[in-house]
C-alpha positions as CSV (number, residue, x, y, z in Angstrom):
1,X,35.7,-82.8,243.9
2,X,33.0,-80.2,243.4
3,X,35.2,-77.5,244.7
4,X,38.0,-78.6,242.4
5,X,35.8,-78.5,239.4
6,X,34.5,-75.1,240.4
7,X,38.1,-73.9,240.7
8,X,39.1,-75.2,237.3
9,X,36.1,-73.6,235.7
10,X,36.9,-70.3,237.3
11,X,40.5,-70.4,236.0
12,X,39.4,-71.0,232.4
13,X,36.2,-68.9,231.9
14,X,33.9,-69.7,229.0
15,X,34.0,-67.2,226.2
16,X,30.9,-67.3,224.0
17,X,31.6,-67.2,220.2
18,X,31.4,-63.6,219.0
19,X,32.2,-62.0,222.4
20,X,34.7,-59.3,222.5
21,X,37.3,-61.3,224.5
22,X,36.9,-64.3,222.2
23,X,37.4,-62.2,219.1
24,X,40.5,-60.6,220.6
25,X,41.9,-64.0,221.5
26,X,41.3,-65.2,217.9
27,X,42.8,-62.1,216.4
28,X,46.0,-62.5,218.6
29,X,46.3,-66.1,217.6
30,X,45.8,-65.3,213.9
31,X,48.3,-62.5,214.1
32,X,50.9,-64.7,215.8
33,X,50.4,-67.4,213.1
34,X,50.8,-64.8,210.3
35,X,54.1,-63.6,211.9
36,X,55.3,-67.2,212.2
37,X,54.4,-67.9,208.6
38,X,56.3,-64.8,207.4
39,X,59.4,-65.8,209.5
40,X,59.3,-69.4,208.1
41,X,58.9,-68.2,204.4
42,X,61.7,-65.6,204.8
43,X,64.0,-68.2,206.4
44,X,63.3,-70.7,203.5
45,X,64.1,-67.9,201.0
46,X,67.3,-67.0,202.8
47,X,68.3,-70.7,202.9
48,X,67.6,-71.1,199.2
49,X,69.8,-68.0,198.5
50,X,72.6,-69.3,200.7
51,X,72.5,-72.7,199.0
52,X,72.6,-71.1,195.6
53,X,75.8,-69.2,196.6
54,X,77.3,-72.5,197.8
55,X,76.6,-74.5,194.6
56,X,77.0,-71.5,192.3
57,X,74.4,-69.3,190.7
58,X,74.9,-70.9,187.3
59,X,73.8,-74.2,188.7
60,X,71.0,-72.8,191.0
61,X,69.4,-70.1,188.9
62,X,67.7,-70.1,185.6
63,X,69.7,-67.1,184.3
64,X,72.3,-67.7,181.6
65,X,75.0,-66.0,179.6
66,X,72.3,-65.0,177.1
67,X,69.7,-63.9,179.7
68,X,71.8,-62.8,182.7
69,X,69.0,-60.9,184.4
70,X,66.1,-63.1,185.7
71,X,63.3,-62.9,188.2
72,X,65.5,-61.8,191.0
73,X,66.4,-58.6,189.1
74,X,62.7,-58.0,188.2
75,X,61.7,-58.5,191.8
76,X,64.3,-56.1,193.0
77,X,62.9,-53.6,190.5
78,X,59.4,-54.3,191.8
79,X,60.4,-53.6,195.4
80,X,62.7,-50.6,194.6
81,X,60.1,-48.9,192.4
82,X,57.3,-49.5,194.9
83,X,59.5,-48.0,197.6
84,X,59.9,-44.9,195.5
85,X,56.2,-44.7,194.9
86,X,55.5,-45.0,198.7
87,X,58.1,-42.3,199.3
88,X,56.4,-39.9,196.8
89,X,53.0,-40.6,198.4
90,X,54.3,-39.8,201.9
91,X,56.1,-36.7,200.7
92,X,52.9,-35.3,199.1
93,X,51.1,-35.5,202.4
94,X,54.0,-34.9,204.9
95,X,56.7,-32.9,203.1
96,X,54.6,-30.8,200.7
97,X,51.7,-30.2,203.1
98,X,48.7,-31.7,201.2
99,X,46.8,-32.3,204.4
100,X,44.2,-34.7,203.0
101,X,47.0,-37.2,202.4
102,X,48.7,-36.6,205.8
103,X,47.0,-39.6,207.6
104,X,48.7,-42.1,205.3
105,X,52.1,-40.4,205.2
106,X,53.7,-42.1,208.3
107,X,52.8,-45.6,207.2
108,X,54.0,-44.8,203.7
109,X,57.4,-43.8,205.0
110,X,57.6,-47.0,207.1
111,X,56.6,-49.3,204.2
112,X,59.0,-47.4,201.8
113,X,61.8,-48.6,204.1
114,X,60.4,-52.1,204.3
115,X,60.1,-52.5,200.5
116,X,63.6,-51.2,199.8
117,X,65.0,-53.6,202.5
118,X,63.2,-56.5,200.7
119,X,64.8,-55.3,197.5
120,X,68.2,-55.4,199.1
121,X,67.3,-58.9,200.4
122,X,66.6,-60.2,196.9
123,X,69.5,-58.5,195.2
124,X,71.9,-59.8,197.9
125,X,71.3,-63.3,196.7
126,X,71.5,-62.3,193.0
127,X,75.0,-60.7,193.3
128,X,77.9,-63.2,193.4
129,X,79.8,-61.3,196.1
130,X,77.6,-58.6,197.7
131,X,80.1,-57.8,200.4
132,X,82.8,-57.0,197.9
133,X,80.3,-54.8,196.0
134,X,79.5,-52.9,199.2
135,X,83.2,-52.3,200.0
136,X,84.2,-51.2,196.5
137,X,81.1,-49.1,196.2
138,X,82.7,-46.9,198.9
139,X,86.5,-47.2,198.2
140,X,86.3,-47.3,194.4
141,X,83.2,-45.4,193.2
142,X,82.5,-45.3,189.5
143,X,80.8,-41.9,189.1
144,X,80.0,-42.7,185.4
145,X,77.9,-45.8,186.3
146,X,74.1,-45.6,186.7
147,X,74.2,-48.8,188.8
148,X,76.6,-47.1,191.2
149,X,74.4,-44.1,191.5
150,X,71.3,-46.2,191.9
151,X,72.7,-48.3,194.7
152,X,74.3,-45.4,196.5
153,X,71.2,-43.2,196.3
154,X,68.8,-46.0,197.4
155,X,71.1,-46.6,200.4
156,X,71.1,-42.9,201.2
157,X,67.3,-42.9,200.9
158,X,67.0,-45.8,203.3
159,X,69.0,-43.8,205.9
160,X,67.0,-40.6,205.3
161,X,63.7,-42.4,205.5
162,X,64.6,-44.1,208.7
163,X,65.7,-40.9,210.3
164,X,62.5,-39.2,209.0
165,X,60.3,-41.8,210.6
166,X,62.2,-41.5,213.9
167,X,61.7,-37.8,213.9
168,X,58.0,-38.3,213.1
169,X,57.7,-40.6,216.1
170,X,59.4,-38.0,218.3
171,X,57.0,-35.3,216.8
172,X,60.0,-33.2,215.6
173,X,58.1,-32.3,212.5
174,X,60.2,-29.4,211.3
175,X,63.3,-31.5,211.1
176,X,61.3,-34.5,209.7
177,X,60.1,-32.3,206.8
178,X,63.7,-31.3,205.9
179,X,65.0,-34.9,206.1
180,X,62.0,-36.1,204.2
181,X,62.5,-33.6,201.4
182,X,66.2,-34.7,201.0
183,X,65.0,-38.3,201.1
184,X,62.4,-38.0,198.4
185,X,64.9,-36.2,196.1
186,X,67.4,-39.1,196.7
187,X,64.8,-41.7,196.1
188,X,63.5,-40.2,192.8
189,X,67.1,-39.8,191.6
190,X,67.8,-43.4,192.5
191,X,64.6,-44.5,190.6
192,X,65.5,-42.5,187.5
193,X,69.0,-44.0,187.6
194,X,67.4,-47.5,187.8
195,X,65.4,-46.7,184.7
196,X,68.6,-45.4,183.0
197,X,70.3,-48.7,183.8
198,X,67.9,-50.2,181.2
199,X,67.4,-47.1,179.0
200,X,71.1,-46.7,178.3
201,X,71.8,-50.3,177.2
202,X,72.1,-49.7,173.4
203,X,72.4,-53.5,172.7
204,X,68.8,-54.1,174.0
205,X,66.5,-52.2,171.7
206,X,63.4,-52.8,173.7
207,X,64.8,-50.8,176.6
208,X,67.0,-48.3,174.9
209,X,66.0,-44.6,174.9
210,X,64.8,-41.8,177.2
211,X,61.5,-43.5,177.8
212,X,62.6,-45.8,180.7
213,X,63.7,-43.2,183.3
214,X,60.4,-41.3,182.9
215,X,58.3,-44.5,182.8
216,X,59.9,-45.8,186.0
217,X,58.9,-42.6,187.9
218,X,55.4,-42.6,186.6
219,X,54.9,-46.4,187.3
220,X,56.5,-45.9,190.7
221,X,53.7,-43.6,191.7
222,X,51.1,-46.1,190.5
223,X,52.9,-48.8,192.6
224,X,53.0,-46.5,195.6
225,X,49.3,-45.6,195.7
226,X,48.3,-49.2,195.1
227,X,50.6,-50.4,197.9
228,X,49.5,-47.8,200.5
229,X,45.8,-48.5,199.9
230,X,46.4,-52.2,200.4
231,X,48.6,-51.8,203.4
232,X,46.3,-49.2,205.1
233,X,43.1,-51.2,204.8
234,X,44.8,-54.5,205.8
235,X,46.3,-52.7,208.8
236,X,42.9,-51.7,210.2
237,X,41.7,-55.3,209.7
238,X,44.7,-56.6,211.7
239,X,44.2,-54.3,214.7
240,X,40.4,-54.6,214.5
241,X,39.8,-50.8,214.5
242,X,37.4,-48.8,212.5
243,X,38.9,-46.4,209.9
244,X,38.5,-42.8,211.1
245,X,36.9,-40.1,208.8
246,X,40.2,-38.4,208.1
247,X,41.8,-41.7,207.0
248,X,38.7,-42.6,204.9
249,X,39.0,-39.2,203.1
250,X,42.7,-39.8,202.5
251,X,42.0,-43.2,201.0
252,X,39.2,-41.8,198.8
253,X,41.7,-39.2,197.4
254,X,44.4,-41.8,197.0
255,X,41.9,-44.0,195.0
256,X,41.3,-41.1,192.6
257,X,45.0,-40.7,192.2
258,X,45.3,-44.4,191.4
259,X,42.6,-44.1,188.7
260,X,44.6,-41.3,187.1
261,X,47.9,-43.1,187.3
262,X,46.5,-46.3,185.8
263,X,45.2,-44.3,182.9
264,X,48.7,-42.6,182.5
265,X,50.5,-46.0,182.5
266,X,48.0,-47.3,179.9
267,X,48.8,-44.2,177.8
268,X,52.6,-44.9,178.2
269,X,52.1,-48.5,177.2
270,X,50.2,-47.7,174.0
271,X,52.7,-45.1,172.8
272,X,55.7,-47.4,173.7
273,X,54.2,-50.0,171.4
274,X,53.3,-47.5,168.6
275,X,56.8,-46.0,168.6
276,X,58.3,-49.5,168.9
277,X,56.8,-50.7,165.7
278,X,58.3,-47.7,164.0
279,X,61.7,-48.6,165.4
280,X,64.2,-51.4,164.8
281,X,63.3,-55.0,164.0
282,X,64.8,-56.1,167.3
283,X,62.3,-53.9,169.3
284,X,59.5,-55.0,167.0
285,X,60.3,-58.7,167.8
286,X,60.3,-58.0,171.5
287,X,56.9,-56.2,171.3
288,X,55.5,-59.1,169.2
289,X,56.6,-61.5,171.9
290,X,54.3,-59.6,174.3
291,X,51.4,-59.2,172.0
292,X,51.2,-62.5,170.2
293,X,54.2,-64.5,171.4
294,X,55.3,-66.5,174.4
295,X,54.7,-63.6,176.8
296,X,51.2,-62.7,175.5
297,X,49.4,-64.3,178.5
298,X,51.6,-62.4,180.9
299,X,50.9,-59.1,179.1
300,X,47.2,-59.4,178.2
301,X,46.0,-61.3,181.3
302,X,48.3,-60.7,184.2
303,X,49.8,-57.3,183.4
304,X,47.0,-55.5,181.5
305,X,43.9,-57.3,182.6
306,X,44.5,-58.1,186.3
307,X,47.1,-55.4,186.8
308,X,45.3,-52.4,185.2
309,X,41.9,-52.9,183.6
310,X,40.1,-54.7,186.4
311,X,41.6,-52.5,189.1
312,X,40.6,-49.4,187.1
313,X,37.0,-50.6,186.8
314,X,36.8,-51.6,190.5
315,X,38.4,-48.4,191.7
316,X,35.9,-46.4,189.7
317,X,33.0,-48.4,191.0
318,X,34.2,-48.2,194.6
319,X,34.0,-44.4,194.5
320,X,36.8,-44.4,197.1
321,X,34.4,-45.5,199.8
322,X,33.9,-49.3,199.4
323,X,36.9,-50.5,201.3
324,X,36.6,-54.2,200.4
325,X,36.5,-53.4,196.7
326,X,39.4,-50.9,197.1
327,X,41.5,-53.5,198.9
328,X,40.8,-56.1,196.2
329,X,41.6,-53.6,193.4
330,X,44.9,-52.6,195.0
331,X,45.9,-56.3,195.6
332,X,45.1,-57.2,192.0
333,X,47.1,-54.1,190.8
334,X,50.2,-55.0,192.9
335,X,50.0,-58.6,191.6
336,X,49.8,-57.3,188.0
337,X,52.6,-54.8,188.6
338,X,54.9,-57.7,189.7
339,X,54.5,-59.3,186.3
340,X,54.8,-55.9,184.6
341,X,58.3,-55.7,186.1
342,X,59.0,-59.3,185.1
343,X,57.9,-58.8,181.5
344,X,60.0,-55.6,181.3
345,X,63.2,-57.3,182.4
346,X,62.8,-60.6,180.6
347,X,61.3,-59.4,177.3
348,X,64.1,-56.9,177.0
349,X,66.6,-59.8,176.7
350,X,64.8,-62.5,174.7
351,X,65.8,-61.0,171.4
352,X,69.4,-62.1,170.5
353,X,71.9,-59.3,170.4
354,X,72.9,-60.1,166.8
355,X,69.3,-60.0,165.6
356,X,69.7,-57.1,163.2
357,X,72.9,-58.5,161.8
358,X,71.1,-61.7,160.7
359,X,73.4,-63.8,162.8
360,X,71.6,-67.1,163.2
361,X,73.5,-68.3,166.3
362,X,70.2,-68.6,168.2
363,X,67.1,-69.4,166.1
364,X,64.1,-67.4,167.2
365,X,63.7,-65.9,170.7
366,X,65.7,-66.8,173.7
367,X,64.0,-68.4,176.7
368,X,64.1,-68.2,180.4
369,X,62.4,-70.1,183.2
370,X,62.9,-69.2,186.9
371,X,64.5,-71.9,189.0
372,X,63.1,-73.2,192.4
373,X,65.9,-71.3,194.1
374,X,64.9,-68.0,192.5
375,X,61.3,-68.5,193.3
376,X,62.0,-69.3,196.9
377,X,64.2,-66.2,197.3
378,X,61.4,-64.1,195.7
379,X,58.9,-65.6,198.2
380,X,61.4,-64.8,201.0
381,X,61.5,-61.1,199.9
382,X,57.7,-60.9,199.8
383,X,57.6,-62.5,203.3
384,X,60.1,-59.9,204.6
385,X,57.7,-57.1,203.6
386,X,54.8,-58.9,205.2
387,X,56.8,-59.5,208.4
388,X,58.0,-55.9,208.7
389,X,54.5,-54.7,208.0
390,X,52.9,-56.9,210.7
391,X,55.5,-56.0,213.3
392,X,55.3,-52.3,212.5
393,X,51.6,-52.2,212.9
394,X,51.8,-53.6,216.4
395,X,55.0,-51.9,217.6
396,X,54.1,-48.4,216.3
397,X,50.4,-48.7,217.1
398,X,49.2,-48.3,213.5
399,X,51.5,-45.4,212.7
400,X,49.0,-42.9,214.1
401,X,49.3,-39.5,212.4
402,X,49.1,-36.2,214.3
403,X,48.5,-32.8,212.8
404,X,51.7,-30.7,212.3
């Protein structure tokens, strides 16, 4: 009996709390649970989207004839614009040779692909027949359509970015730079076309004008720097490694860029409102819905406060060296940016199209509330990004960057 007990003890050695092996076992278990959670959430989102297609989007989604674009469109915009921002960040360090940002370039390329894939996941369940759209996008292209250009260019970017990342893994840096340059041009063009989808809709005064394509590119860069700071710091927590000096320096510079870009977007926001109040009554009504109306909480608290002001203060106080504060700042910023996209899409539609004609078909502003199906699809898209991020950190060993 004693020998048996001794044998059993030898087979399962005691690991004191805090020992290296115990911590590694805990990290592996936590990582596995996170991956499982992301898979479950993504599956639930996909199931909700499939069910919506079975019963019909008019029954499952909160969108209507008056407000046809809901939270699925705003979430697609969130992912697509973040992807562009990550692509620009990676291009600065990798394609254009700014060495201080080179350590974050490879992860930025990888996550740019991850976020655009999540965007495609969400928009797949928004479009009534996505397969038909893909087929006719090829066999019957409409070269005068911004939506056609947007979809085609984002698809091309995903191919270029995937090839670029493969070439980086194979250390074929010369070819990677060429492919990366073409990819960033395609991505910026896709992003500006996405802005033009809104900016060229004359019936929606809140969007109409040349402001949108420029704003989309500027806000994409803000999304990109926020995302890469968050992904990078989280990645090192997952693998349990210390951040090396080159990466710390890269994050410090990225934090300074984030401060600048938040200030730029605040500047854009102020002037958009100033010019809006000098414009049509429809645009004034939309802006008032943000400042004092039903979307005031979204704007003042979620978008402006949590998304820009608090991160700006925290980034400044962190001085680019306090990683915990930087991670919190970037997480808050991305949270606020999500609602920034939501406000942009929804507020642009709440004013009835006949507002300036004094047609009283709809008294006051229109309303929209996301359905449970839409919310679950959005959660599935976010989980998809989380899943790809977690798998990428393990499979590609933290996207280590070598000098080239």
